Backbone as a printed PyTorch tensor [residue, N CA C, xyz], in Angstrom:
tensor([[[-21.8050,  14.1350,   0.1040],
         [-21.8150,  15.2630,   1.1090],
         [-22.6230,  14.5670,   2.5270]],

        [[-21.7220,  14.6040,   3.6980],
         [-22.8070,  14.1310,   4.8030],
         [-22.8700,  15.3440,   6.0190]],

        [[-23.4350,  15.9740,   6.4430],
         [-24.0340,  16.3160,   7.2250],
         [-23.5390,  17.4130,   7.1100]],

        [[-23.4110,  18.1040,   5.7950],
         [-22.9040,  19.4480,   5.2030],
         [-21.1610,  19.7000,   5.1130]],

        [[-20.7390,  18.1070,   5.0880],
         [-18.9880,  18.3470,   5.3020],
         [-18.7780,  17.5790,   3.4580]],

        [[-17.8450,  18.0980,   3.0350],
         [-17.8370,  17.2370,   1.4880],
         [-16.4790,  16.7720,   2.1310]],

        [[-16.9190,  15.2080,   1.7400],
         [-15.8630,  14.5690,   1.4850],
         [-14.6460,  14.6280,   0.7230]],

        [[-13.4880,  14.1050,   0.8960],
         [-12.1300,  13.9290,   0.4570],
         [-12.7800,  12.8470,  -0.4390]],

        [[-12.5500,  12.5470,  -2.0230],
         [-12.7140,  11.2430,  -2.4140],
         [-11.9020,   9.8760,  -2.0240]],

        [[-10.6620,  10.1960,  -1.7230],
         [ -9.6440,   9.2660,  -1.1750],
         [-10.4310,   8.9330,   0.0960]],

        [[-10.9880,   9.3310,   1.0280],
         [-11.3600,   8.9220,   2.2170],
         [-12.5910,   8.1600,   2.3170]],

        [[-13.5860,   8.6690,   1.3350],
         [-14.7640,   7.5300,   0.6180],
         [-13.8750,   6.3250,   0.1180]],

        [[-12.9600,   6.2770,  -0.6460],
         [-12.5250,   5.0820,  -1.3490],
         [-11.8630,   4.3620,  -0.3010]],

        [[-11.2010,   5.1230,   0.6910],
         [-10.6540,   4.3640,   1.8180],
         [-11.4580,   3.7610,   2.9250]],

        [[-12.5720,   4.4870,   2.8450],
         [-14.0570,   3.7060,   3.7050],
         [-14.0780,   2.5080,   3.3580]],

        [[-14.6250,   2.1940,   1.8190],
         [-15.0950,   1.2090,   1.2510],
         [-14.2300,   0.5500,   1.2560]],

        [[-12.8970,   0.6030,   1.0700],
         [-11.5700,  -0.3370,   1.1220],
         [-11.7580,  -1.1120,   2.3790]],

        [[-11.5330,  -0.1120,   3.1090],
         [-11.5990,  -1.1360,   4.8410],
         [-13.1860,  -1.7380,   5.6040]],

        [[-14.2710,  -0.8400,   4.4960],
         [-15.6070,  -1.9130,   4.9330],
         [-15.5570,  -3.2690,   4.3100]],

        [[-14.8690,  -3.5970,   2.8910],
         [-14.8700,  -4.6610,   1.9380],
         [-14.0500,  -5.4640,   2.7230]],

        [[-13.0200,  -5.0010,   3.3600],
         [-11.9330,  -5.9490,   3.7220],
         [-12.5800,  -6.3980,   5.1170]],

        [[-13.2090,  -5.5790,   5.7800],
         [-13.6650,  -6.0540,   6.9550],
         [-15.0560,  -7.3610,   6.5940]],

        [[-15.3850,  -7.3970,   6.0470],
         [-16.3050,  -8.2400,   5.7550],
         [-15.7890,  -9.9200,   5.5820]],

        [[-14.5080, -10.0380,   4.8390],
         [-13.6090, -10.8690,   4.4310],
         [-13.7930, -12.1530,   5.7270]],

        [[-13.8750, -12.8540,   5.4410],
         [-13.3900, -14.1810,   6.4590],
         [-12.4200, -14.9720,   6.7550]],

        [[-10.7100, -14.0400,   7.0140],
         [ -9.8800, -15.3600,   7.2280],
         [ -8.8420, -14.0920,   7.6280]],

        [[ -7.7130, -14.9370,   7.8060],
         [ -6.4250, -14.3000,   8.6930],
         [ -6.5110, -12.6670,   8.2480]],

        [[ -6.4310, -12.0080,   9.1220],
         [ -5.9790, -10.2680,   8.7330],
         [ -4.8440, -10.3930,   7.7720]],

        [[ -3.7550, -10.8390,   7.7030],
         [ -2.8920, -10.4770,   6.7610],
         [ -2.6070, -10.9450,   5.3410]],

        [[ -3.6900, -12.1490,   5.5400],
         [ -4.0150, -12.6630,   3.8020],
         [ -5.1650, -11.5100,   3.2410]],

        [[ -5.7840, -10.6580,   3.8810],
         [ -5.9960,  -9.6900,   3.2550],
         [ -5.9090,  -8.2080,   3.3990]],

        [[ -4.6110,  -8.2170,   3.8760],
         [ -4.0440,  -7.2690,   3.6060],
         [ -3.6510,  -6.2590,   2.7910]],

        [[ -3.8760,  -7.0800,   1.7030],
         [ -3.6450,  -5.9080,   0.2790],
         [ -4.4770,  -6.4070,  -0.5250]],

        [[ -4.6640,  -5.3070,  -1.0190],
         [ -6.2250,  -5.1300,  -2.1400],
         [ -6.1340,  -4.4310,  -3.0320]],

        [[ -6.3350,  -4.5770,  -4.2440],
         [ -6.2150,  -3.7410,  -5.5740],
         [ -6.9220,  -4.2260,  -6.8720]],

        [[ -6.4640,  -3.7070,  -7.6210],
         [ -6.7850,  -4.5760,  -9.4280],
         [ -5.5790,  -5.2320,  -9.5440]],

        [[ -5.6990,  -6.4700,  -9.3140],
         [ -4.7230,  -7.8160,  -9.3440],
         [ -4.0300,  -7.7480,  -8.7730]],

        [[ -2.7430,  -8.6470,  -8.8170],
         [ -1.5300,  -9.4200,  -8.1420],
         [ -0.3370,  -8.4980,  -8.0130]],

        [[ -0.4810,  -7.5130,  -8.8650],
         [  0.5910,  -6.7190,  -9.4640],
         [  0.5490,  -5.0640,  -8.5670]],

        [[  2.0630,  -4.8950,  -7.8780],
         [  2.8750,  -5.7370,  -7.9280],
         [  2.6650,  -6.4320,  -6.1790]],

        [[  3.7070,  -7.7450,  -6.7350],
         [  3.4080,  -8.6680,  -5.3320],
         [  3.9020,  -7.7580,  -4.1840]],

        [[  3.3880,  -7.9300,  -3.0800],
         [  3.6270,  -7.1900,  -2.0410],
         [  3.8230,  -8.1440,  -0.7600]],

        [[  4.8640,  -7.8540,   0.4100],
         [  4.7430,  -8.7810,   1.4010],
         [  4.8270,  -7.7880,   2.4440]],

        [[  4.2320,  -8.0940,   3.7360],
         [  4.0650,  -7.2490,   4.6040],
         [  4.1870,  -7.8410,   6.0020]],

        [[  4.8800,  -7.4800,   7.0120],
         [  5.4100,  -7.9730,   8.1990],
         [  5.7080,  -6.6690,   9.6330]],

        [[  5.3670,  -7.2450,  10.4440],
         [  5.3850,  -6.5320,  11.4670],
         [  6.5530,  -6.8490,  12.3430]],

        [[  7.6290,  -5.4560,  12.6490],
         [  8.9090,  -5.5940,  13.1500],
         [  8.6480,  -4.7550,  14.7140]],

        [[  8.6990,  -5.4840,  15.8000],
         [  8.0260,  -4.7060,  17.1620],
         [  6.8360,  -3.8700,  16.6560]],

        [[  6.2320,  -2.8010,  17.2930],
         [  5.3140,  -2.1090,  16.6530],
         [  4.9050,  -1.8640,  15.5670]],

        [[  5.9980,  -1.7160,  14.5990],
         [  5.8770,  -1.2580,  13.2730],
         [  5.7150,  -2.1280,  12.3620]],

        [[  5.2050,  -1.9550,  11.1330],
         [  5.6160,  -2.6450,  10.0840],
         [  6.4750,  -2.4970,   9.0440]],

        [[  6.7500,  -3.3850,   8.1950],
         [  7.5610,  -3.1220,   7.1400],
         [  6.6680,  -3.7620,   5.8660]],

        [[  6.5670,  -3.0160,   4.8050],
         [  6.0810,  -3.4400,   3.3620],
         [  6.8180,  -3.7610,   2.1130]],

        [[  7.6600,  -4.4100,   1.8840],
         [  8.3750,  -4.6220,   0.6860],
         [  7.2720,  -4.7800,  -0.3770]],

        [[  7.4040,  -3.9920,  -1.9220],
         [  7.0860,  -4.2730,  -2.7860],
         [  7.7010,  -4.4180,  -4.0090]],

        [[  7.5340,  -5.4340,  -4.9690],
         [  8.4880,  -5.6510,  -5.9900],
         [  7.8310,  -4.3330,  -7.3260]],

        [[  8.7610,  -3.9350,  -8.0990],
         [  8.6110,  -2.7020,  -8.4910],
         [  9.4890,  -2.8110,  -9.7310]],

        [[ 10.2770,  -3.7390, -10.0440],
         [ 11.1010,  -4.1110, -11.4480],
         [ 10.4750,  -3.0090, -12.7260]],

        [[ 11.6900,  -2.2880, -13.0710],
         [ 11.1240,  -1.2590, -14.0870],
         [ 10.0730,  -0.1660, -13.9380]],

        [[  9.9710,   0.4600, -12.3120],
         [  9.0280,   1.3460, -12.3590],
         [ 10.2370,   2.4190, -11.9020]],

        [[  9.6000,   3.3840, -12.3380],
         [ 10.4680,   5.1020, -11.9140],
         [ 10.0720,   5.3190, -10.7610]],

        [[ 10.4950,   6.0650,  -9.9060],
         [  9.7880,   6.5540,  -8.3060],
         [  9.1700,   7.8150,  -8.8710]],

        [[  8.9890,   8.6370, -10.3710],
         [  8.4580,   9.2480, -10.8370],
         [  7.3190,   9.2990, -11.3760]],

        [[  6.6340,   7.5430, -10.8940],
         [  5.5990,   7.0270, -11.4120],
         [  4.7830,   6.6900, -10.6770]],

        [[  4.8720,   6.5250,  -9.5630],
         [  4.7160,   5.9820,  -7.8040],
         [  4.5830,   6.8300,  -7.4190]],

        [[  2.9010,   6.9630,  -6.9240],
         [  2.1990,   7.3270,  -5.6980],
         [  1.8900,   6.7660,  -4.5870]],

        [[  1.9420,   7.6410,  -3.6800],
         [  1.4210,   6.6790,  -2.3820],
         [  0.9220,   7.6790,  -1.1510]],

        [[ -0.2490,   7.2160,  -0.8020],
         [ -0.5780,   7.8690,   0.4210],
         [ -1.1440,   6.7950,   1.7250]],

        [[ -1.0150,   7.5790,   2.9550],
         [ -1.2990,   6.9080,   3.7750],
         [ -1.9600,   7.3550,   5.0640]],

        [[ -3.1910,   6.7060,   5.3350],
         [ -3.4630,   7.5380,   6.3280],
         [ -4.7250,   6.6370,   7.3170]],

        [[ -4.7820,   6.5970,   8.5270],
         [ -5.2990,   5.7060,   9.5670],
         [ -4.2780,   4.3830,   9.9410]],

        [[ -5.0350,   3.3300,   8.9860],
         [ -4.6610,   2.1930,   8.9700],
         [ -4.1690,   1.6990,   7.2110]],

        [[ -4.3280,   2.2710,   6.5850],
         [ -4.1400,   1.9220,   5.1570],
         [ -3.3880,   3.0170,   4.3910]],

        [[ -2.6580,   2.1550,   3.4290],
         [ -1.3590,   2.7270,   2.5670],
         [ -1.9200,   2.5400,   1.1170]],

        [[ -2.1770,   3.4740,   0.1880],
         [ -2.5430,   3.0580,  -1.0930],
         [ -1.3860,   3.6570,  -1.6780]],

        [[ -1.0130,   2.4220,  -2.7070],
         [  0.0130,   2.8730,  -3.6980],
         [ -0.5190,   2.1960,  -5.0350]],

        [[ -0.2190,   3.7150,  -6.0300],
         [ -0.4140,   3.3160,  -7.4230],
         [  0.8720,   3.9100,  -8.2600]],

        [[  0.8280,   3.4770,  -9.5880],
         [  1.7150,   3.5430, -10.7670],
         [  1.5190,   2.8610, -11.6280]],

        [[  2.6370,   3.4130, -12.6120],
         [  2.8510,   3.2080, -14.0270],
         [  3.6210,   2.2580, -14.1950]],

        [[  3.9130,   1.3890, -15.0320],
         [  4.8520,   0.4670, -15.5180],
         [  5.1230,   0.2550, -16.8090]],

        [[  6.0470,   0.8570, -17.5750],
         [  6.4460,   0.8440, -19.1210],
         [  6.9860,  -0.1080, -19.2910]],

        [[  6.8370,  -0.7380, -20.4320],
         [  8.0670,  -1.5130, -21.0150],
         [  8.1400,  -0.9770, -22.2000]],

        [[  9.4310,  -0.5120, -22.9290],
         [  9.6660,   0.1340, -24.0360],
         [ 10.4730,  -1.1140, -24.7860]],

        [[  9.8350,  -1.3680, -25.9790],
         [ 10.7550,  -1.9890, -26.8590],
         [ 11.4880,  -1.7300, -28.0480]],

        [[ 11.5130,  -0.1980, -28.2700],
         [ 12.2690,   0.3970, -29.1850],
         [ 11.6420,   0.4950, -30.6500]],

        [[ 12.1940,   0.9120, -31.5530],
         [ 11.5450,   1.3850, -33.0610],
         [ 11.9980,  -0.1450, -33.5440]],

        [[ 11.0970,  -0.1570, -35.0450],
         [ 11.2880,  -1.1660, -35.7210],
         [ 11.5520,  -2.7060, -34.7630]],

        [[ 10.8130,  -3.1100, -33.8390],
         [ 10.8090,  -4.2080, -33.1050],
         [  9.3180,  -4.7250, -33.1040]],

        [[  9.7580,  -6.3200, -33.3060],
         [  8.3190,  -7.3850, -33.6880],
         [  8.2220,  -7.6430, -32.3810]],

        [[  7.5680,  -7.6920, -31.4300],
         [  7.0920,  -8.6460, -30.3000],
         [  6.7900,  -9.8790, -30.7100]],

        [[  7.5120, -11.1350, -30.2370],
         [  6.8440, -12.4970, -30.8200],
         [  6.0850, -13.2490, -28.9280]],

        [[  6.8860, -12.6810, -28.1390],
         [  6.1100, -13.0490, -26.7990],
         [  6.3830, -12.1400, -25.5940]],

        [[  4.9010, -11.6080, -25.0170],
         [  4.9340, -10.6880, -24.2010],
         [  4.2780, -10.8670, -22.5410]],

        [[  5.4980, -11.5920, -22.1680],
         [  4.9490, -11.6900, -20.1270],
         [  5.4030, -10.9660, -19.4580]],

        [[  6.0910,  -9.3530, -19.4270],
         [  6.0740,  -8.8740, -18.5680],
         [  4.8310,  -7.7050, -18.3390]],

        [[  4.3930,  -7.3780, -17.3190],
         [  3.3090,  -6.7800, -16.7150],
         [  3.8680,  -5.3760, -17.0980]],

        [[  2.9540,  -4.3010, -17.8890],
         [  2.9370,  -3.1100, -17.6940],
         [  1.6420,  -2.6800, -17.8130]],

        [[  1.7210,  -1.0270, -17.2810],
         [  0.5740,  -0.1200, -17.4450],
         [ -0.2540,  -0.0690, -16.1460]],

        [[ -0.8600,   1.1170, -15.6260],
         [ -0.7860,   1.4740, -14.6010],
         [ -1.4480,   0.6040, -13.2670]],

        [[ -1.1510,   0.4640, -11.7900],
         [ -1.3780,  -0.4640, -10.9000],
         [ -2.2470,   0.1290,  -9.7340]],

        [[ -2.6370,  -0.2770,  -9.0890],
         [ -2.9470,   0.2470,  -7.2790],
         [ -3.1930,  -0.8100,  -7.0420]],

        [[ -2.5560,  -0.7180,  -5.4700],
         [ -2.7890,  -1.8600,  -4.4330],
         [ -2.9520,  -1.1890,  -3.1380]],

        [[ -3.3970,  -1.7260,  -2.2320],
         [ -3.8000,  -0.7680,  -0.7060],
         [ -3.4940,  -2.0820,   0.3890]],

        [[ -2.5540,  -1.6260,   1.3390],
         [ -1.8270,  -2.3480,   1.9760],
         [ -3.1110,  -1.7510,   3.5420]],

        [[ -3.4160,  -2.5880,   4.3620],
         [ -4.3380,  -2.5540,   5.6420],
         [ -3.1930,  -3.2740,   6.5230]],

        [[ -3.0310,  -2.5770,   7.5670],
         [ -3.0670,  -3.3920,   8.8930],
         [ -3.8560,  -2.9590,   9.9980]],

        [[ -3.7110,  -3.8770,  11.2270],
         [ -4.8360,  -3.6410,  12.2040],
         [ -4.2830,  -2.5580,  12.7830]],

        [[ -3.6200,  -1.9110,  13.3160],
         [ -3.0850,  -0.9420,  13.6960],
         [ -3.5100,   0.6910,  13.0450]],

        [[ -3.6690,   1.7300,  14.4050],
         [ -3.5230,   2.5470,  13.1470],
         [ -1.9330,   3.1060,  12.5040]],

        [[ -1.6870,   3.5570,  11.8100],
         [ -0.3890,   3.9650,  11.8500],
         [  0.1060,   5.7920,  11.5770]],

        [[  1.3610,   5.8710,  11.6420],
         [  1.7450,   7.3390,  11.6970],
         [  2.0570,   7.5320,  10.0760]],

        [[  1.4510,   8.4770,   9.3710],
         [  1.1160,   9.0290,   7.5010],
         [  2.9370,   9.4980,   7.8200]],

        [[  2.7420,  10.4580,   8.8210],
         [  4.2140,  11.5660,   8.6480],
         [  5.3250,  10.7740,   8.7260]],

        [[  4.9520,   9.5740,   9.6460],
         [  6.5970,   8.8500,   9.9510],
         [  6.9280,   7.7730,   8.7110]],

        [[  5.9420,   7.7400,   7.6450],
         [  6.4750,   6.1470,   7.0040],
         [  7.4380,   6.7560,   6.0850]],

        [[  8.5630,   5.8160,   5.8990],
         [  9.5650,   6.0210,   5.0180],
         [  9.4790,   4.8890,   3.6510]],

        [[ 10.0820,   5.7020,   3.1600],
         [  9.8200,   4.8790,   1.7710],
         [ 11.4220,   4.7990,   0.5890]],

        [[ 11.9440,   3.4950,   0.2430],
         [ 13.1410,   3.4310,  -0.1710],
         [ 13.1150,   2.6860,  -1.7360]],

        [[ 13.3560,   3.3160,  -2.8200],
         [ 13.3530,   2.6010,  -4.0730],
         [ 14.5200,   2.2070,  -4.2580]],

        [[ 15.3370,   1.0830,  -4.6560],
         [ 16.2960,   0.2460,  -4.7200],
         [ 16.1350,  -0.7310,  -5.8390]],

        [[ 16.9440,  -0.6940,  -7.2550],
         [ 16.7050,  -1.6160,  -8.1420],
         [ 15.7550,  -2.5490,  -7.7900]],

        [[ 14.8520,  -1.9310,  -8.2280],
         [ 13.3350,  -2.4580,  -8.5570],
         [ 12.3500,  -2.7220,  -7.1640]],

        [[ 13.4150,  -2.4540,  -6.0220],
         [ 12.4250,  -3.1900,  -4.5150],
         [ 11.9170,  -1.8320,  -3.8820]],

        [[ 10.4290,  -1.8750,  -3.3370],
         [ 10.4150,  -0.5890,  -2.3960],
         [ 10.3610,  -1.1900,  -1.1730]],

        [[ 10.8250,  -0.3070,  -0.3250],
         [ 10.5130,  -0.7870,   0.8730],
         [ 10.1200,   0.5130,   1.6620]],

        [[  9.1750,   0.0730,   2.4990],
         [  8.0850,   1.2230,   3.1010],
         [  8.0660,   0.8730,   4.7190]],

        [[  8.6190,   2.0320,   5.4190],
         [  8.8910,   1.6300,   6.8950],
         [  7.8140,   2.2700,   7.0490]],

        [[  6.5570,   1.5420,   8.2960],
         [  5.5090,   2.1980,   8.4210],
         [  5.3730,   2.2480,   9.9020]],

        [[  5.9830,   3.4450,  10.8740],
         [  5.4680,   3.2200,  12.1290],
         [  3.8150,   3.3580,  12.8780]],

        [[  3.6420,   2.4600,  13.7460],
         [  2.9310,   2.2640,  14.6310],
         [  2.3450,   3.8910,  15.5190]],

        [[  1.2370,   4.6110,  15.1590],
         [  0.6490,   5.9840,  15.6770],
         [  1.1570,   5.8030,  17.1980]],

        [[  1.6370,   6.7750,  17.9010],
         [  1.8040,   6.6080,  19.4760],
         [  0.8080,   6.5420,  20.3500]],

        [[ -0.4980,   6.8900,  19.7010],
         [ -1.4540,   6.9820,  20.0710],
         [ -2.0740,   5.1090,  20.1320]],

        [[ -1.7680,   4.7730,  19.7200],
         [ -2.2860,   3.2850,  18.9400],
         [ -1.3610,   1.8660,  20.0370]],

        [[ -0.5000,   2.4440,  20.6450],
         [  0.5480,   1.8750,  21.0940],
         [  0.5790,   1.6470,  22.8810]],

        [[  0.6960,  -0.1940,  22.6520],
         [ -0.1450,  -0.5920,  24.1900],
         [  0.8110,   0.1670,  25.3930]],

        [[ -0.0980,   0.8780,  26.2530],
         [  0.6990,   1.4010,  27.6630],
         [  0.8940,   0.7180,  28.6630]],

        [[  2.1290,   0.9650,  29.5960],
         [  2.2330,  -0.3190,  30.7420],
         [  1.5820,   0.5230,  31.8760]],

        [[  0.3100,  -0.2330,  32.8720],
         [ -0.1500,   0.5840,  33.6140],
         [  0.7370,   0.4350,  35.0580]],

        [[  0.3030,   1.1640,  35.4590],
         [  1.4380,   1.0630,  36.3790],
         [  0.2160,   0.5340,  38.0090]],

        [[  0.3500,  -0.2800,  39.1940],
         [ -0.4060,  -0.7230,  40.3730],
         [  0.1920,  -0.0720,  41.4170]],

        [[ -1.0930,   1.0370,  42.0970],
         [ -0.2830,   1.6840,  42.9010],
         [ -0.9670,   0.9780,  44.5270]]])
């Protein structure tokens, strides 16, 4: 609690994540994702003022996904299950299963209400609009 204000636990996590990422000394896009491990793999690219994130999630149902966006961060978490069926003896297991979470951070403020998410054939596409208040404005000379 800060100055009589109760913080949302996600706010504290997002602040901590931003602070940790801000201390790294490499190109910002190389630091743009974080979380527990490299699953799921994520590519983020800029398209005009906005961003697009492509997340590989084969075998993950959309009901097992949870996403939240705030300021310049999107948190993605979920669960991937691998079902082998009854009376099966597993001899080799390379497919990743279990809970995951990743955080995408971009160098501008985003409009969380404008984010669009589409999941098709194991690929999640996030269309992340830049906040209007953060877009550059032309300056008119009088």
